[in-house]
N, CA, C and O atoms as CSV, one atom per row, in Angstrom:
chain,resi,resn,atom,element,x,y,z
A,1,UNK,N,N,0.916,-1.100,-0.106
A,1,UNK,CA,C,0.104,-0.164,-0.059
A,1,UNK,C,C,0.972,1.363,0.165
A,1,UNK,O,O,0.599,2.448,-0.279
A,2,UNK,N,N,1.968,1.158,0.814
A,2,UNK,CA,C,2.858,2.625,0.732
A,2,UNK,C,C,3.323,2.673,-0.606
A,2,UNK,O,O,3.263,3.806,-1.084
A,3,UNK,N,N,3.771,1.787,-1.367
A,3,UNK,CA,C,4.273,1.951,-2.806
A,3,UNK,C,C,3.356,2.581,-3.587
A,3,UNK,O,O,3.687,3.429,-4.416
A,4,UNK,N,N,2.110,2.208,-3.377
A,4,UNK,CA,C,0.879,3.046,-4.295
A,4,UNK,C,C,0.857,4.526,-3.979
A,4,UNK,O,O,0.851,5.453,-4.788
A,5,UNK,N,N,0.845,4.588,-2.516
A,5,UNK,CA,C,0.967,5.955,-2.155
A,5,UNK,C,C,2.139,6.934,-2.671
A,5,UNK,O,O,1.951,8.100,-3.020
A,6,UNK,N,N,3.223,6.352,-2.663
A,6,UNK,CA,C,4.483,7.135,-3.285
A,6,UNK,C,C,4.269,7.078,-4.775
A,6,UNK,O,O,4.654,8.103,-5.338
A,7,UNK,N,N,3.791,6.213,-5.518
A,7,UNK,CA,C,3.507,6.417,-6.761
A,7,UNK,C,C,2.298,7.558,-7.311
A,7,UNK,O,O,2.173,8.141,-8.388
A,8,UNK,N,N,1.561,7.576,-6.166
A,8,UNK,CA,C,0.550,8.620,-6.500
A,8,UNK,C,C,0.971,9.840,-6.064
A,8,UNK,O,O,0.558,10.858,-6.618
A,9,UNK,N,N,1.744,9.885,-5.140
A,9,UNK,CA,C,2.264,11.359,-4.971
A,9,UNK,C,C,3.235,11.742,-6.187
A,9,UNK,O,O,3.176,12.880,-6.653
A,10,UNK,N,N,4.250,10.666,-6.772
A,10,UNK,CA,C,4.888,11.113,-7.850
A,10,UNK,C,C,3.991,11.567,-9.026
A,10,UNK,O,O,4.316,12.509,-9.748
A,11,UNK,N,N,2.966,10.933,-9.174
A,11,UNK,CA,C,2.206,11.260,-10.274
A,11,UNK,C,C,1.503,12.573,-10.075
A,11,UNK,O,O,1.297,13.287,-11.057
A,12,UNK,N,N,1.117,12.945,-8.864
A,12,UNK,CA,C,0.374,14.203,-8.569
A,12,UNK,C,C,1.299,15.256,-8.833
A,12,UNK,O,O,0.836,16.276,-9.344
A,13,UNK,N,N,2.869,15.185,-8.508
A,13,UNK,CA,C,3.723,15.911,-8.916
A,13,UNK,C,C,4.039,16.448,-10.419
A,13,UNK,O,O,4.229,17.582,-10.858
A,14,UNK,N,N,4.018,15.210,-11.002
A,14,UNK,CA,C,4.411,15.153,-12.379
A,14,UNK,C,C,3.228,15.948,-13.054
A,14,UNK,O,O,3.406,16.735,-13.984
A,15,UNK,N,N,1.979,15.657,-12.484
A,15,UNK,CA,C,0.881,16.317,-13.150
A,15,UNK,C,C,0.762,17.541,-13.074
A,15,UNK,O,O,0.320,18.219,-14.002
A,16,UNK,N,N,1.170,18.051,-11.860
A,16,UNK,CA,C,1.182,19.707,-11.467
A,16,UNK,C,C,2.363,20.034,-12.481
A,16,UNK,O,O,1.997,20.809,-13.365
A,17,UNK,N,N,3.370,19.728,-12.547
A,17,UNK,CA,C,4.527,20.226,-13.460
A,17,UNK,C,C,4.049,20.349,-14.851
A,17,UNK,O,O,4.384,21.333,-15.511
A,18,UNK,N,N,3.086,19.176,-15.486
A,18,UNK,CA,C,2.860,19.209,-16.572
A,18,UNK,C,C,1.765,20.417,-16.947
A,18,UNK,O,O,1.786,21.035,-18.010
A,19,UNK,N,N,0.855,20.620,-15.922
A,19,UNK,CA,C,-0.080,21.796,-16.104
A,19,UNK,C,C,0.664,23.034,-16.116
A,19,UNK,O,O,0.277,23.956,-16.834
A,20,UNK,N,N,1.720,23.150,-15.374
A,20,UNK,CA,C,2.579,24.701,-15.433
A,20,UNK,C,C,3.324,24.711,-16.752
A,20,UNK,O,O,3.303,25.773,-17.374
A,21,UNK,N,N,4.021,23.621,-17.303
A,21,UNK,CA,C,4.428,23.284,-18.631
A,21,UNK,C,C,3.329,23.978,-19.652
A,21,UNK,O,O,3.608,24.967,-20.330
A,22,UNK,N,N,2.014,23.311,-19.670
A,22,UNK,CA,C,1.137,23.618,-20.528
A,22,UNK,C,C,0.766,25.070,-20.455
A,22,UNK,O,O,0.586,25.661,-21.519
A,23,UNK,N,N,0.632,25.708,-19.325
A,23,UNK,CA,C,0.283,27.005,-19.232
A,23,UNK,C,C,1.255,27.839,-19.921
A,23,UNK,O,O,0.909,28.681,-20.749
A,24,UNK,N,N,2.460,27.623,-19.596
A,24,UNK,CA,C,3.458,28.306,-20.092
A,24,UNK,C,C,3.453,28.245,-21.711
A,24,UNK,O,O,3.686,29.237,-22.402
A,25,UNK,N,N,3.179,27.045,-22.201
A,25,UNK,CA,C,3.282,26.954,-23.729
A,25,UNK,C,C,1.971,27.658,-24.356
A,25,UNK,O,O,1.976,28.233,-25.445
A,26,UNK,N,N,0.850,27.530,-23.515
A,26,UNK,CA,C,-0.453,28.614,-24.080
A,26,UNK,C,C,-0.238,29.993,-24.046
A,26,UNK,O,O,-0.983,30.766,-24.648
A,27,UNK,N,N,0.866,30.420,-23.290
A,27,UNK,CA,C,1.051,31.936,-23.148
A,27,UNK,C,C,2.316,32.090,-23.885
A,27,UNK,O,O,2.496,33.200,-24.386
A,28,UNK,N,N,3.050,31.371,-24.019
A,28,UNK,CA,C,4.360,32.122,-24.928
A,28,UNK,C,C,4.639,31.468,-26.454
A,28,UNK,O,O,5.215,32.012,-27.396
A,29,UNK,N,N,4.104,30.264,-26.399
A,29,UNK,CA,C,4.316,29.614,-27.696
A,29,UNK,C,C,3.325,29.619,-28.814
A,29,UNK,O,O,3.578,29.759,-30.010
A,30,UNK,N,N,1.997,29.422,-28.171
A,30,UNK,CA,C,0.858,29.367,-28.984
A,30,UNK,C,C,0.809,30.657,-29.757
A,30,UNK,O,O,0.440,30.472,-30.917
A,31,UNK,N,N,1.039,31.754,-29.493
A,31,UNK,CA,C,0.885,33.112,-30.081
A,31,UNK,C,C,1.875,33.056,-31.359
A,31,UNK,O,O,1.509,33.292,-32.510
A,32,UNK,N,N,3.014,32.752,-31.022
A,32,UNK,CA,C,4.277,32.433,-31.899
A,32,UNK,C,C,3.780,31.647,-33.118
A,32,UNK,O,O,3.861,32.144,-34.242
A,33,UNK,N,N,3.286,30.473,-32.921
A,33,UNK,CA,C,2.712,29.467,-33.763
A,33,UNK,C,C,1.707,30.112,-34.595
A,33,UNK,O,O,1.780,29.791,-35.781
A,34,UNK,N,N,0.621,31.087,-34.233
A,34,UNK,CA,C,-0.286,31.496,-34.842
A,34,UNK,C,C,0.253,32.656,-35.796
A,34,UNK,O,O,-0.289,32.828,-36.888
A,35,UNK,N,N,1.136,33.313,-35.455
A,35,UNK,CA,C,2.209,34.393,-36.106
A,35,UNK,C,C,2.635,33.703,-37.364
A,35,UNK,O,O,2.448,34.177,-38.485
A,36,UNK,N,N,3.264,32.471,-37.101
A,36,UNK,CA,C,3.957,31.860,-38.145
A,36,UNK,C,C,3.026,31.155,-39.349
A,36,UNK,O,O,3.359,31.013,-40.526
A,37,UNK,N,N,1.851,30.781,-38.762
A,37,UNK,CA,C,0.821,30.233,-39.855
A,37,UNK,C,C,0.379,31.657,-40.457
A,37,UNK,O,O,0.176,31.570,-41.668
A,38,UNK,N,N,0.192,32.842,-39.974
A,38,UNK,CA,C,-0.346,33.605,-40.784
A,38,UNK,C,C,0.979,34.405,-41.760
A,38,UNK,O,O,0.671,35.200,-42.648
A,39,UNK,N,N,2.287,34.106,-41.488
A,39,UNK,CA,C,3.161,34.661,-42.114
A,39,UNK,C,C,3.289,33.453,-43.467
A,39,UNK,O,O,3.733,33.880,-44.532
A,40,UNK,N,N,2.955,32.211,-43.385
A,40,UNK,CA,C,2.964,31.059,-44.322
A,40,UNK,C,C,1.982,31.515,-45.265
A,40,UNK,O,O,2.203,31.590,-46.474
A,41,UNK,N,N,0.867,31.829,-44.697
A,41,UNK,CA,C,-0.540,32.332,-45.658
A,41,UNK,C,C,0.011,33.572,-46.270
A,41,UNK,O,O,-0.070,33.592,-47.498
A,42,UNK,N,N,0.536,34.578,-45.721
A,42,UNK,CA,C,0.942,35.715,-46.353
A,42,UNK,C,C,2.036,35.458,-47.493
A,42,UNK,O,O,1.934,36.152,-48.505
A,43,UNK,N,N,2.934,34.650,-47.429
A,43,UNK,CA,C,3.952,34.382,-48.206
A,43,UNK,C,C,3.364,33.541,-49.476
A,43,UNK,O,O,3.708,33.806,-50.628
A,44,UNK,N,N,2.575,32.651,-49.199
A,44,UNK,CA,C,1.814,31.984,-50.395
A,44,UNK,C,C,1.056,33.196,-51.320
A,44,UNK,O,O,0.980,33.295,-52.544
A,45,UNK,N,N,0.646,33.879,-50.488
A,45,UNK,CA,C,-0.237,34.904,-51.420
A,45,UNK,C,C,0.897,35.827,-52.234
A,45,UNK,O,O,0.834,35.892,-53.462
A,46,UNK,N,N,1.808,36.450,-51.581
A,46,UNK,CA,C,2.866,36.939,-52.300
A,46,UNK,C,C,3.551,36.385,-53.463
A,46,UNK,O,O,3.940,37.012,-54.448
A,47,UNK,N,N,3.661,35.009,-53.206
A,47,UNK,CA,C,4.388,34.218,-54.276
A,47,UNK,C,C,3.355,34.084,-55.503
A,47,UNK,O,O,3.703,34.349,-56.653
A,48,UNK,N,N,2.152,33.685,-55.195
A,48,UNK,CA,C,1.261,33.788,-56.337
A,48,UNK,C,C,1.030,34.963,-57.150
A,48,UNK,O,O,0.771,35.001,-58.353
A,49,UNK,N,N,1.166,35.964,-56.288
A,49,UNK,CA,C,0.997,37.271,-57.145
A,49,UNK,C,C,2.399,37.740,-57.955
A,49,UNK,O,O,2.470,38.586,-58.847
A,50,UNK,N,N,3.407,37.001,-57.426
A,50,UNK,CA,C,4.747,37.207,-57.951
A,50,UNK,C,C,4.739,36.426,-59.167
A,50,UNK,O,O,5.064,36.855,-60.274
A,51,UNK,N,N,4.378,35.344,-58.919
A,51,UNK,CA,C,4.072,34.341,-60.417
A,51,UNK,C,C,3.314,35.010,-61.445
A,51,UNK,O,O,3.722,34.958,-62.605
A,52,UNK,N,N,2.207,35.661,-61.140
A,52,UNK,CA,C,1.228,36.354,-62.237
A,52,UNK,C,C,1.946,37.350,-62.758
A,52,UNK,O,O,1.891,37.453,-63.984
A,53,UNK,N,N,2.783,38.321,-62.009
A,53,UNK,CA,C,3.500,39.552,-62.598
A,53,UNK,C,C,4.679,39.079,-63.374
A,53,UNK,O,O,5.018,39.654,-64.408
A,54,UNK,N,N,5.225,38.187,-62.964
A,54,UNK,CA,C,6.246,37.568,-63.924
A,54,UNK,C,C,5.777,37.145,-65.270
A,54,UNK,O,O,6.310,37.471,-66.330
A,55,UNK,N,N,4.511,36.229,-65.099
A,55,UNK,CA,C,4.047,35.945,-66.214
A,55,UNK,C,C,3.472,36.979,-67.286
A,55,UNK,O,O,3.403,36.757,-68.495
A,56,UNK,N,N,3.072,38.151,-66.634
A,56,UNK,CA,C,2.604,39.186,-67.560
A,56,UNK,C,C,3.801,39.938,-67.845
A,56,UNK,O,O,3.596,40.771,-68.728
A,57,UNK,N,N,5.069,39.929,-67.368
A,57,UNK,CA,C,6.196,40.543,-67.601
A,57,UNK,C,C,6.601,39.869,-68.804
A,57,UNK,O,O,6.925,40.543,-69.781
A,58,UNK,N,N,6.622,38.418,-68.849
A,58,UNK,CA,C,6.863,37.738,-70.158
A,58,UNK,C,C,6.038,37.953,-71.325
A,58,UNK,O,O,6.497,37.966,-72.468
A,59,UNK,N,N,4.755,38.133,-71.020
A,59,UNK,CA,C,3.927,38.451,-72.222
A,59,UNK,C,C,4.125,39.673,-72.713
A,59,UNK,O,O,4.061,39.766,-73.939
A,60,UNK,N,N,4.391,40.823,-71.977
A,60,UNK,CA,C,4.795,42.028,-72.254
A,60,UNK,C,C,6.161,41.842,-73.301
A,60,UNK,O,O,6.161,42.363,-74.417
A,61,UNK,N,N,7.120,41.169,-72.875
A,61,UNK,CA,C,8.361,41.035,-73.437
A,61,UNK,C,C,7.952,40.274,-74.986
A,61,UNK,O,O,8.458,40.637,-76.048
A,62,UNK,N,N,7.021,39.249,-74.870
A,62,UNK,CA,C,6.631,38.827,-76.206
A,62,UNK,C,C,6.077,39.719,-77.351
A,62,UNK,O,O,6.303,39.784,-78.559
A,63,UNK,N,N,5.191,40.438,-76.415
A,63,UNK,CA,C,4.567,41.675,-77.451
A,63,UNK,C,C,5.223,42.526,-77.897
A,63,UNK,O,O,5.348,42.584,-79.120
A,64,UNK,N,N,5.815,43.401,-77.121
A,64,UNK,CA,C,6.734,44.468,-77.635
A,64,UNK,C,C,8.124,44.213,-78.334
A,64,UNK,O,O,8.625,44.982,-79.154
A,65,UNK,N,N,8.686,43.014,-77.892
A,65,UNK,CA,C,10.130,42.844,-78.297
A,65,UNK,C,C,10.266,41.278,-79.159
A,65,UNK,O,O,11.346,40.745,-79.416
A,66,UNK,N,N,9.037,40.768,-79.483
A,66,UNK,CA,C,9.129,39.670,-80.178
A,66,UNK,C,C,9.986,38.778,-79.420
A,66,UNK,O,O,10.820,38.136,-80.058
A,67,UNK,N,N,9.919,38.638,-78.198
A,67,UNK,CA,C,10.825,37.786,-77.504
A,67,UNK,C,C,10.229,36.320,-77.523
A,67,UNK,O,O,9.014,36.156,-77.628
A,68,UNK,N,N,11.051,35.325,-77.427
A,68,UNK,CA,C,10.640,33.843,-77.418
A,68,UNK,C,C,11.231,33.228,-76.157
A,68,UNK,O,O,12.460,33.180,-76.100
A,69,UNK,N,N,10.546,32.769,-75.176
A,69,UNK,CA,C,11.226,32.243,-73.905
A,69,UNK,C,C,11.758,31.044,-74.107
A,69,UNK,O,O,12.689,30.836,-73.329
A,70,UNK,N,N,11.523,30.105,-74.895
A,70,UNK,CA,C,12.023,28.732,-75.136
A,70,UNK,C,C,13.521,28.667,-75.803
A,70,UNK,O,O,14.368,27.854,-75.434
A,71,UNK,N,N,13.726,29.635,-76.835
A,71,UNK,CA,C,14.982,29.618,-77.426
A,71,UNK,C,C,15.198,30.828,-77.936
A,71,UNK,O,O,14.261,31.585,-78.191
A,72,UNK,N,N,16.437,31.137,-78.138
A,72,UNK,CA,C,16.966,32.551,-78.731
A,72,UNK,C,C,17.109,32.360,-79.966
A,72,UNK,O,O,17.716,31.385,-80.408
A,73,UNK,N,N,16.456,33.459,-80.853
A,73,UNK,CA,C,16.550,33.521,-82.404
A,73,UNK,C,C,17.792,34.473,-82.747
A,73,UNK,O,O,18.193,35.336,-81.965
A,74,UNK,N,N,18.282,34.255,-83.837
A,74,UNK,CA,C,19.070,35.414,-84.372
A,74,UNK,C,C,18.680,36.603,-84.366
A,74,UNK,O,O,17.495,36.704,-84.681
A,75,UNK,N,N,19.283,37.725,-84.094
A,75,UNK,CA,C,18.729,39.157,-84.037
A,75,UNK,C,C,17.849,39.372,-82.877
A,75,UNK,O,O,17.426,40.523,-82.767
A,76,UNK,N,N,17.454,38.458,-81.922
A,76,UNK,CA,C,17.030,38.846,-80.660
A,76,UNK,C,C,17.641,40.034,-79.798
A,76,UNK,O,O,18.836,39.999,-79.504
A,77,UNK,N,N,16.805,41.117,-79.378
A,77,UNK,CA,C,17.366,41.946,-78.727
A,77,UNK,C,C,17.809,41.226,-77.144
A,77,UNK,O,O,18.932,41.203,-76.641
A,78,UNK,N,N,16.769,40.778,-76.695
A,78,UNK,CA,C,16.941,40.153,-75.378
A,78,UNK,C,C,17.692,38.882,-75.296
A,78,UNK,O,O,17.348,37.915,-75.976
A,79,UNK,N,N,18.696,38.843,-74.498
A,79,UNK,CA,C,19.638,37.631,-74.641
A,79,UNK,C,C,19.594,36.537,-73.412
A,79,UNK,O,O,20.287,35.525,-73.300
A,80,UNK,N,N,18.576,37.035,-72.520
A,80,UNK,CA,C,18.526,36.207,-71.183
A,80,UNK,C,C,17.761,34.960,-71.681
A,80,UNK,O,O,17.346,34.846,-72.834
A,81,UNK,N,N,17.610,34.022,-70.691
A,81,UNK,CA,C,16.716,32.885,-70.647
A,81,UNK,C,C,15.663,33.041,-69.532
A,81,UNK,O,O,15.956,33.312,-68.367
A,82,UNK,N,N,14.341,32.835,-70.016
A,82,UNK,CA,C,13.090,32.963,-69.334
A,82,UNK,C,C,13.300,31.875,-68.166
A,82,UNK,O,O,13.895,30.826,-68.413
A,83,UNK,N,N,12.796,32.158,-66.897
A,83,UNK,CA,C,12.592,31.062,-65.803
A,83,UNK,C,C,11.166,31.408,-65.355
A,83,UNK,O,O,10.752,32.505,-64.978
A,84,UNK,N,N,10.470,30.194,-65.477
A,84,UNK,CA,C,8.882,30.334,-64.802
A,84,UNK,C,C,8.788,29.614,-63.647
A,84,UNK,O,O,8.997,28.407,-63.764
A,85,UNK,N,N,8.504,30.076,-62.459
A,85,UNK,CA,C,8.445,29.473,-61.294
A,85,UNK,C,C,7.229,28.474,-61.312
A,85,UNK,O,O,6.175,28.804,-61.858
A,86,UNK,N,N,7.386,27.262,-60.715
A,86,UNK,CA,C,6.332,26.377,-60.655
A,86,UNK,C,C,5.459,26.493,-59.331
A,86,UNK,O,O,4.489,25.754,-59.164
């Protein structure tokens, strides 16, 4: 019976320590995780916008300068190679 009382006391101390840790986590870490999730969402939006702007820039080069992104033709003014983000 004494062994069970010792184990019960140890479990009660462990439970109390776990509750303190959980309170700390909720106060300190959880807000940072929410900020990180918002940042990921914002970065996704910014990346999609950048891809669309890049594509419209390539279309402008095609229209105004007769640019061909797949290969360079003799007499082309633009000598760079196009990169399309995935």
